[in-house]
N, C-alpha and C positions, 0 to 999 in steps of 0.2 A: 715467839716474838716475830713480828714481820721483819723481813730483810731490810737493812738500811738502804740497799740499792733501790728497793721498790719505793721507799720514801723519797729518795732522790728523783726517781722517775715521776711520781706524783706531783712533786713540787715543780718540775720542769713542765709538766703538762699544764699546770695552773698558770705560770708566769711566762712560759715560752721564750725564755732567755737563759742561756748557761751562765752568764755572769751574775744575774739576779738570783739564780738558784744557788749558786756558791755562796753569795752573801747571806741568803736566808738561812742556809744550813751551816754557815760557818765552816765551809770547805774551800779548797782551792778549785778553780775552774777545770784544771786537768783532772781532778779527782772526780768531779761531776761527769766529765766526758768518759772517764774509765768506767764509772758505774753504768752508763747507758750502753757502752760498748759490751760490757759483760752480759746485760740482759739481752742485747741483740744476738750474741753468740750462743747464749744459753737457750734461746727460743728460735734460733735461726731465722731471724726476720729483721728487716729495717724498721726502726721505730719513728725516726724523725728525718726530715728533709729540708734543705735549704732551697728556697725558691725565691730568687732575686733578693737575697740577703734576708729573707723572712722565713723564720723557722715554722714548719708545718708538721702535723702528726700524720702518720700513715694509718691506714685502716687497722693494721695490726696494733698500732699503739692505742687506738681508740678502744679495741677490744681488751687490751691488757689493762688499760685504765679502768674500765668497768669492773674488771676482776679484781683489780688491786684495791679499789675503793670499798668493795664488798668485803675483802679480807680485813682491811684496816678498821672498818666499821664493826666487824665481829669481834675483833681483838679488843677493841674499846669496851664493848658491851660485855665481853666475858670478864674483863677486869672489874667492871662496875658490879656485875652480878656476884662475883667472888667476894667483893668488899661489902655487899649489901645484904648478904644472906638471903632470906625469903621475901624481902621487901621488893615491890615493883615500882621502879623508877622510869618514868616515860618522858620523852621530849617529843612533842608532836606538832604538826602544823595544820592549819585549816584555812581555806579561802574565805572570803568575807562574808558571804550569806551564811556558810556553815558556822563559822566562828561567832557571829554576832547573833544569830537566830536559831541555831539547831542544837548545839552540843552542850549547852550550860547544864542541863539536867543529867546529861550522860557523864560529864566530868564530876558533878557532884556525887553520882552514884559510885564512880570509881574511887573518889576520895573518902567514901564512907567507911572504907577499910583503913584504919590509921597507919597501916604499914605502907600504903601507896602514896606516891608523890608524882606530880606531873607538871610539866611547863608547856605552854601553848603559845605558838607564834600565829598570828592572823595576817597573812599576806597574800599577794596575788599568786597565781599558779605557777608562773615562771620562777619566782623567788623561792617557793617551796620545793620545787623539782630540783633546783640548784642546791639547796640545803640538803635534801635526800642524798644527792649524789656525793656530797662532801661528808656525809655521815653525821650531820649536825642535828638531824631529827630522826626518830624511829620510823614514822610513817606520817603521811599527809592525808587529810580529808579533802579531796578535790571535787569542785563542781564543774570544772571546765575540761577541756581536752588535753590529753597527755600521750606520750609515745608508749603504747602498749608492748612494743617490742624491747624497751629499755627497762620498764618497771613492771613488777608484779602488782596485781590489784584484786580487790574484792568489792562487791557491791555493798554500800552502806544503806542507802535508801533511794527510792525514786521520788521525785518532787514535780508537781505541776508547774508549768511556766504560764503565768496568767497576767492579764491586765489589772492594774490597781489605780484607784481614784478615791476621791472623798465620797462619802456616803451621800453628800449633797449633789454630786455630780450627775448629769443626765445619763451617764453610762452605768451607773452603780447597779449591780446585779442583772445586767442585761447582756445579751449577744448582739453585737453590732457588726455591720458589714465593714469590710476593709476600707471602702471609700469614705466612711464616716470619721476615721481617725485622723485624716491629713490636716484638718483645720485645728486639731487640739495642740495645746502646748505640751511638748513631751520633754520629761526629765530622763536624761540619758547617762549611764555611767560612762566612765572615761575609757579611752582606747585601751584594749588588752584585757578589758573586764569579761568575765564570762557571760553575764546577762546581756551586754552590748553585742557580743559575738553571736549569741543565739537569736536575737532580735534581727541582726543584720542578715543571717541566713534565712530566716523566715521571710524577710522582705524580699530578698533575692530570688527566692522560690516562687514568688508571685510577680517577678519582673519589676520590683520597686526597690527603693533605697531610702536612707535617711534624708536625702535631698528632697523627698516628696512631703515632709513635714514643713509646715510654714514657720514654726517656732521651736527651736530646740535649745534646752539649757543642759550643759554637762556638769555633772556633780559626781564626785568620787565617794561621797559618804552617804550610806543608806540612811543614817539617822536624820540628816538634813533632808534627803529626799522625802522620807515619810512626813516630816514636818511640813514641808511645802505642799505635799498632796493634801493634808489635813486643811491647810489654810488658803489654798488657791484652787483654781480650776484646772490644774495640771493633771496629766496622766503619766504612767510609767508602765514598764513591763519587767517583771521580776518573778522570783520564785514565791509560791503561796506563803511560805514561812515568814517572809517579810512583812506581810500585813495581816496574818490570821489572828494574832492577838491584840490587834488595834481596832477598838470599836469604831473609830472615826474613819476607817477605811473600808472600801468595798472592792470586790472583785468585779471585773467584766470579761467578756470573751470576745474574740473576733472570729467571725464565722469561718469555719474551715480550719481553725488552729486548735487543735487538741494535743497540747505538747507536754510530754514529760521528759525530764532528763535525770541522768544518774548522778548521785553523789557516791564517790568511790574512796575506799581505802587505797592508797598508792604508796608502795614500799619498794625497798630492794629485795631482790630474790635471795634472802638469806634466812637461815633457821630462826635467828634472834628476831628479825623483823616479823615473821610469821608468828612467833610467840608473842611479840608485843601487840600486834593486831588482836590476837585472841584474848590476851589478857584484858584489854580494853573493851572489846566487844562483849565479852561474857557478862558485863556488868551494866549493859545499856538498859534504859528504862523504856524504850519505844520499840515495839515489835515490827519493824519495817522489813526485815530481811526474811528470806525463805531460801531453803536449800535449792529449790527449783531455779530461783533467780540467780544465785550466785555460785552454784556449784560447790558450795564450801560448807560453812557452818551457820548455825543459827546465832 
């Protein structure tokens, strides 16, 4: 079992207040302080500092937090595996494009084995990475950027990033010049979304920005975006999967933009996390991976 002092340390890392930590753990504040001092002596390092009455973590504390979260996660999964026998119980996360358009068939294939069960969270990248660090999910399928020094990862698939419009739009199934898009009504995802970030980078590479569009509507839901594309003269930029099964939509390309982005398994660097990814991946229905691409398994 994980040492109670490590649990005290992780709680303090979360709330960054000795009094609140004591309340959460039903301890006295001196007991919390004693636990932290023990760990500092055990590992010969300072874990926390006060800076102008604000508690801050040292670099050593951040390193210990990562290690401790991994150990706590593995302990929880060991208990679940011992209780569950040979069944595979997964809790996973997926960013919006992947959750809404990519993994339904894969999840169905996983559940075709009656011993398997799964829960799925569809949220933005930052929320999923926080859930990973807390041990709330086994892995996340991420379409955006993440800190590769903090998390392990494997390629899930590569996906084209394309323009989408109605089949009746003048851009449908065409390659257009960059100058032609500025007068179009652009449907754009909210701040922090992966597709918005990619489009922003593409524009910046050409010395442009969102301000160059005459009309922009910001929408956080892909379902509403696709409905508006069908019924209006708007355009958007997204992954091909968003529109490929919708006969009312068509793709278009911008000259010089031939963009593919990775969808990745992202997980803590632990044996159980690796096992969880393999258990899920072995039942996938779409052959997008190759050993050459990900340095791992098919």
